[in-house]
DRENROLO-95615 format. One line per 2 residues: number of its first residue (from 0); for each residue x, z, y of C-alpha. Coordinates in nm, 4 decimals, decimal comma, padded with zeros to 6 digits. Example, Ala and Ser with C-alpha at 12.3 -4.5 7.8 and 13.67 -1.06 7.14 Angstrom:
BEGIN
0> 01,2300 00,7800 -00,4500; 01,3670 00,7140 -00,1060
! end
This chain:
BEGIN
0> -02,5443 08,6577 -00,4286; -02,6263 08,9874 -00,2616
2> -02,3636 09,2504 -00,1825; -02,4697 09,6155 -00,1681
4> -02,2525 09,8607 00,0246; -02,2735 10,2377 00,0625
6> -02,1291 10,3494 00,3954; -01,9989 10,7021 00,4624
8> -01,9234 10,8290 00,8143; -01,7675 11,1701 00,8862
10> -01,5306 11,1182 01,1780; -01,6601 11,3945 01,4045
12> -01,9664 11,6193 01,3813; -02,2267 11,3912 01,2216
14> -02,2418 11,3422 00,8454; -02,3997 11,0072 00,7707
16> -02,4601 10,7761 00,4760; -02,6207 10,4320 00,4770
18> -02,6915 10,1486 00,2362; -02,6933 09,7801 00,3294
20> -02,7648 09,4720 00,1214; -02,5690 09,1887 00,2767
22> -02,6412 09,2560 00,6453; -02,9836 09,4178 00,5971
24> -03,0036 09,7940 00,6418; -03,1895 09,9721 00,3631
26> -03,1262 10,3330 00,4718; -02,9333 10,5289 00,7331
28> -02,9318 10,9092 00,7049; -02,7627 11,1381 00,9584
30> -02,7156 11,5161 00,9502; -02,6107 11,6534 01,2897
32> -02,4347 11,9854 01,3506; -02,5979 12,2177 01,6041
34> -02,3316 12,4844 01,5455; -02,1067 12,3390 01,8183
36> -02,3532 12,3686 02,1066; -02,2750 12,7320 02,1876
38> -01,9028 12,6534 02,2088; -01,9440 12,3655 02,4549
40> -01,7593 12,1223 02,2277; -01,6834 12,0331 01,8679
42> -01,4841 12,2938 01,6738; -01,2882 12,0950 01,4102
44> -01,2861 12,3658 01,1423; -01,6613 12,4237 01,1727
46> -01,7203 12,0489 01,1644; -01,5294 11,9957 00,8406
48> -01,7093 12,2874 00,6743; -02,0461 12,1466 00,7748
50> -01,9484 11,8053 00,6352; -01,8721 11,9698 00,3019
52> -02,2207 12,1208 00,2971; -02,3989 11,8053 00,4106
54> -02,2287 11,5138 00,2412; -02,3822 11,5386 -00,1064
56> -02,7465 11,5699 00,0062; -02,6959 11,3055 00,2766
58> -02,5523 11,0486 00,0355; -02,8150 11,1307 -00,2250
60> -03,0943 11,0866 00,0289; -02,9527 10,7549 00,1541
62> -02,9363 10,6141 -00,1986; -03,2897 10,7314 -00,2813
64> -03,4372 10,5924 00,0410; -03,2706 10,2587 -00,0300
66> -03,3950 10,2598 -00,3900; -03,0379 10,2087 -00,5109
68> -02,8492 10,3847 -00,7915; -02,4679 10,4123 -00,7814
70> -02,4240 10,1562 -01,0591; -02,5817 09,8921 -00,8307
72> -02,3246 09,9413 -00,5539; -02,0586 09,6749 -00,5038
74> -01,8407 09,8971 -00,2862; -01,8159 10,2263 -00,0980
76> -01,7111 10,1917 00,2657; -01,5752 10,5018 00,4384
78> -01,4350 10,5870 00,7795; -01,0591 10,6244 00,7588
80> -01,0170 10,7012 01,1301; -00,9788 10,7643 01,4124
82> -01,1431 11,1045 01,4340; -01,1011 11,4699 01,3404
84> -00,8634 11,4855 01,0461; -01,0490 11,7592 00,8577
86> -01,3812 11,5806 00,8965; -01,2350 11,2468 00,7882
88> -01,0781 11,4139 00,4860; -01,4203 11,5236 00,3602
90> -01,5639 11,1723 00,3777; -01,2524 11,0079 00,2322
92> -01,2294 11,2554 -00,0552; -01,5979 11,2178 -00,1398
94> -01,5663 10,8384 -00,1371; -01,2706 10,8596 -00,3755
96> -01,4571 11,0916 -00,6120; -01,7676 10,8739 -00,6180
98> -01,5530 10,5635 -00,6651; -01,3604 10,7082 -00,9593
100> -01,6706 10,8514 -01,1263; -01,8607 10,5210 -01,1099
102> -01,5770 10,2660 -01,1091; -01,6794 10,1308 -00,7669
104> -01,4252 09,9721 -00,5297; -01,3532 10,1407 -00,1961
106> -01,3173 09,9834 00,1487; -01,1621 10,1656 00,4441
108> -01,3143 10,1136 00,7907; -01,1860 10,1595 01,1442
110> -01,4511 10,3736 01,3145; -01,4229 10,1866 01,6458
112> -01,4585 09,8464 01,4815; -01,7685 09,9857 01,3156
114> -01,9253 10,0496 01,6552; -01,8575 09,6889 01,7555
116> -01,9934 09,5395 01,4337; -02,3150 09,7426 01,4586
118> -02,4437 09,4368 01,6483; -02,4587 09,2481 01,3181
120> -02,6906 09,4880 01,1362; -03,0324 09,3446 01,0488
122> -03,3446 09,5487 00,9777; -03,5762 09,4950 00,6788
124> -03,8578 09,3679 00,9010; -03,6542 09,1500 01,1370
126> -03,3206 08,9853 01,1993; -03,1571 09,1299 01,5070
128> -02,9967 08,9150 01,7807; -02,6242 08,8750 01,7154
130> -02,3509 08,7736 01,9605; -02,1620 08,4524 01,8933
132> -01,7856 08,4484 01,8488; -01,5853 08,5023 02,0549
134> -01,7567 08,7772 02,2516; -01,6447 09,0693 02,4644
136> -01,7445 09,4231 02,3757; -01,7264 09,7172 02,6136
138> -01,6636 10,0006 02,3683; -01,7434 10,3381 02,5230
140> -01,7346 10,6208 02,2704; -01,6471 10,9876 02,3122
142> -01,2704 10,9550 02,3091; -01,2166 10,5820 02,3674
144> -01,2954 10,3287 02,6387; -01,1920 09,9712 02,5643
146> -01,2717 09,6077 02,6293; -01,2328 09,4202 02,3023
148> -01,2242 09,0442 02,2505; -01,3972 08,9824 01,9180
150> -01,3084 08,6465 01,7633; -01,4529 08,7243 01,4184
152> -01,5653 09,0331 01,2238; -01,2025 09,0897 01,1218
154> -01,0223 08,9552 01,4299; -01,0418 09,1892 01,7290
156> -00,8023 09,2242 02,0224; -00,8053 09,5169 02,2658
158> -00,7524 09,3594 02,6095; -00,8301 09,6689 02,8159
160> -00,8153 10,0420 02,7482; -00,8198 10,3749 02,9290
162> -00,4805 10,5124 03,0257; -00,6068 10,8726 03,0276
164> -00,9570 11,0155 02,9818; -01,2375 10,8116 02,8298
166> -01,5729 10,7640 03,0008; -01,7420 10,9987 02,7546
168> -01,4827 11,2681 02,8231; -01,5396 11,2318 03,1982
170> -01,9125 11,2852 03,1472; -01,8663 11,5883 02,9219
172> -01,5916 11,7580 03,1262; -01,7779 11,7183 03,4549
174> -02,0965 11,8426 03,2894; -01,9126 12,1498 03,1648
176> -01,7906 12,2533 03,5113; -02,1495 12,2218 03,6361
178> -02,2626 12,4573 03,3607; -02,4651 12,1933 03,1791
180> -02,5158 12,2252 02,8013; -02,3089 12,0299 02,5477
182> -02,3098 11,7378 02,4963; -02,3102 11,6753 02,8687
184> -02,3533 11,2973 02,8770; -02,7238 11,2860 02,7871
186> -02,7992 11,5745 03,0266; -02,6266 11,3945 03,3147
188> -02,8186 11,0783 03,2285; -03,1490 11,2664 03,2464
190> -03,0705 11,4485 03,5723; -02,9298 11,1322 03,7345
192> -03,2774 10,9777 03,7280; -03,3929 11,2505 03,9664
194> -03,0998 11,2294 04,2095; -02,9570 11,0168 04,4900
196> -02,6616 10,8141 04,3617; -02,5323 10,7671 04,7184
198> -02,5196 11,1387 04,7981; -02,1529 11,1849 04,7029
200> -01,8488 10,9586 04,6861; -01,5843 11,0080 04,4186
202> -01,2451 10,8470 04,3688; -01,2115 10,5168 04,1858
204> -00,8863 10,4202 04,0139; -00,6240 10,1583 04,0885
206> -00,4713 10,0742 03,7512; -00,1796 09,8389 03,6805
208> -00,3294 09,6986 03,3613; -00,5541 09,4044 03,4428
210> -00,8537 09,5303 03,2451; -00,7528 09,8953 03,1935
212> -00,9478 10,2056 03,2918; -00,8699 10,5510 03,4286
214> -01,1047 10,8453 03,4709; -00,8695 11,1353 03,5417
216> -00,8744 11,0714 03,9183; -01,2535 11,0638 03,9181
218> -01,2622 11,3912 03,7281; -01,0211 11,5524 03,9752
220> -01,2186 11,4197 04,2716; -01,5362 11,5625 04,1229
222> -01,3758 11,9039 04,0708; -01,2403 11,9141 04,4274
224> -01,5835 11,8254 04,5655; -01,7405 12,1148 04,3779
226> -01,4628 12,3543 04,4788; -01,4838 12,2714 04,8482
228> -01,8628 12,2983 04,8665; -01,8948 12,6078 04,6475
230> -01,6624 12,7951 04,8854; -01,9241 12,7537 05,1567
232> -02,2311 12,7840 04,9347; -02,2084 12,9550 04,5920
234> -02,5389 12,7929 04,4937; -02,4215 12,4421 04,5849
236> -02,4137 12,3068 04,2278; -02,7611 12,4310 04,1440
238> -02,9050 12,2896 04,4670; -02,7415 11,9481 04,4300
240> -02,7159 11,9078 04,0527; -02,9280 11,5935 04,0312
242> -02,7437 11,4224 04,3190; -02,4066 11,5143 04,1682
244> -02,5117 11,3705 03,8328; -02,6478 11,0525 03,9890
246> -02,3346 10,9944 04,1987; -02,1028 11,0710 03,9070
248> -02,2901 10,8395 03,6718; -02,2932 10,5572 03,9270
250> -01,9171 10,5890 03,9801; -01,8408 10,5788 03,6081
252> -02,0651 10,2766 03,5600; -01,9035 10,0995 03,8567
254> -01,5577 10,1564 03,7059; -01,6689 10,0195 03,3695
256> -01,8477 09,7153 03,5109; -01,5685 09,6221 03,7509
258> -01,3257 09,5760 03,4635; -01,5807 09,4142 03,2338
260> -01,6711 09,1545 03,4986; -01,3019 09,0799 03,5554
262> -01,2561 09,0279 03,1815; -01,5480 08,7850 03,1562
264> -01,4125 08,5820 03,4486; -01,0607 08,5665 03,3042
266> -01,1697 08,4786 02,9490; -01,4752 08,2715 03,0480
268> -01,6678 08,4434 02,7680; -02,0408 08,4767 02,8320
270> -02,1524 08,6768 02,5277; -02,1113 09,0432 02,6251
272> -02,1945 09,3515 02,4179; -02,1668 09,7259 02,4637
274> -02,1187 09,9805 02,1869; -02,0351 10,3456 02,1242
276> -02,1992 10,6740 02,2158; -02,1922 10,6167 02,5932
278> -02,3800 10,2885 02,5426; -02,6871 10,5110 02,5004
280> -02,6639 10,5942 02,8726; -02,9699 10,4437 03,0391
282> -02,7871 10,3703 03,3640; -02,5134 10,1779 03,1865
284> -02,7626 09,9855 02,9749; -02,9586 09,8818 03,2837
286> -02,6443 09,7946 03,4798; -02,5021 09,5739 03,2036
288> -02,8358 09,3987 03,1569; -02,8633 09,3359 03,5325
290> -02,5040 09,2088 03,5522; -02,5851 08,9731 03,2676
292> -02,8901 08,8350 03,4461; -02,6916 08,7761 03,7647
294> -02,3885 08,6237 03,5938; -02,5478 08,4225 03,3150
296> -02,4272 08,6390 03,0280; -02,6009 08,6779 02,6959
298> -02,6017 09,0566 02,6755; -02,6287 09,2595 02,3570
300> -02,7323 09,6214 02,3948; -02,7625 09,8208 02,0709
302> -03,0684 10,0114 01,9620; -03,0225 10,3787 02,0425
304> -02,9952 10,4749 01,6752; -02,6838 10,2572 01,6437
306> -02,5043 10,3952 01,9505; -02,4048 10,7324 01,8063
308> -02,1853 10,7833 01,4993; -02,3721 10,6467 01,1978
310> -02,2909 10,5092 00,8548; -02,4829 10,1843 00,9037
312> -02,1980 10,0552 01,1208; -01,9458 10,1643 00,8562
314> -02,1425 09,9844 00,5868; -02,1632 09,6560 00,7807
316> -01,7897 09,6724 00,8527; -01,7262 09,7393 00,4856
318> -01,9418 09,4382 00,3969; -01,7207 09,1997 00,5925
320> -01,3993 09,3538 00,4589; -01,5290 09,3480 00,1015
322> -01,6084 08,9772 00,1369; -01,2411 08,9167 00,2083
324> -01,1215 09,1323 -00,0812; -00,9820 09,4032 00,1493
326> -01,0084 09,6949 -00,0938; -00,8486 10,0381 -00,0616
328> -00,6297 10,2186 -00,3126; -00,6726 10,5819 -00,4152
330> -00,3594 10,6895 -00,2301; -00,5166 10,6046 00,1050
332> -00,5183 10,8935 00,3539; -00,7343 10,9474 00,6626
334> -00,5702 10,9218 01,0046; -00,6702 11,0928 01,3259
336> -00,5235 10,8503 01,5786; -00,6158 10,4888 01,6441
338> -00,2466 10,3969 01,6678; -00,1966 10,4903 01,3026
340> -00,4616 10,2429 01,1885; -00,3582 09,9388 01,3909
! end
C-alpha cells in the first residue's frame, strides 16, 4: 500500500514543498529569498514575511507537479525546528490549516534528521544508493556540525558536536571579513579552486570531547592573520583572496575529517554519509570520497539538490514517522533550538 506525504520546509530563508509516494520523490519545489543578500545574512523578519508570500504558490505547484490533490495525501509533514521561529511558525501554521481543512494527519519533523534521511529518497527514474544501518553521518549545516550514529530512521544518536561555531558559520564569517558576498561558503569554495591551500596556516582545535568540534579558534586565527598582513599591505586580502580561501577551506575540512575518522575507528562503522548545506562544498565531497577509498568505507554523498534546505527531506522523514503512527496534535508549536526538540 502506497503512502503519499506532502512535506513543508520553512526553517530559514527557503520556502519549499515536496511530495513523495513511499520513498519516491514526485516533486520538490523551492522558492529562495534574494532579499537577504544585501544585508550579508538572513534577516528573520524579512524571511518570515517572504515565507508568507511564497508558501501558498509553492505548495500548490508541488501538488500540481506531483499530480496529487489534497484528498490523496496520507499526511502533511512539516519542519517543527530547529530554525528561525518566525519562519517555522509560517510553515507550521500553514500545515495546521491545510490539515484541518482536508482532515489530513500532521507529522512533525526535526530539520536536522531530515538532512540525514535525505539519503533514503529515491527518484522516479532510479533507486538511489542507501546506507545500511548503522551508519555514521557527518551533518554540516549552517548552524550545526555533528557526527550522528544512525541505527534506524527513528534511532539517531549525536556522538560528536561543535562546542561553539559550526563549520558553515566559520565559512560565512570569514567570507564576510574578506568582503565576499553572502552566502560566503559557495564563494570560498569557488575561489579555493584557484588558490594554494598551503599558503597559510590557521589554528586547529584541541577539544575535550572525543568526537567534538570547535571552529572559534580557527576563526580568530584567520582574523589575526588578516589584521597583521593588512597593517603592512592594505591590499593584502585582494591580492591573496584565493590562497586565503584555499587554506581556510583545507583547514575546515581537516578538522571535520579528523573527527569523522576517529569516530569510524571507534565504532567500526564503515558506511559513512555527509549531509547538510556544507556537504555541497566540493572540497569536502572530494575529501570524504578519498578518505572512503583509502579506508574501505562505503561513502554516501548527496546530490547537490538535497544538500540545501528542501522539503523532500522533510517528506521522507515524515514518511518514516507516519509509518510508526507518530502523528502531531494541533497544539504543537515550533521551536527554534535543537535542545527543545530532543
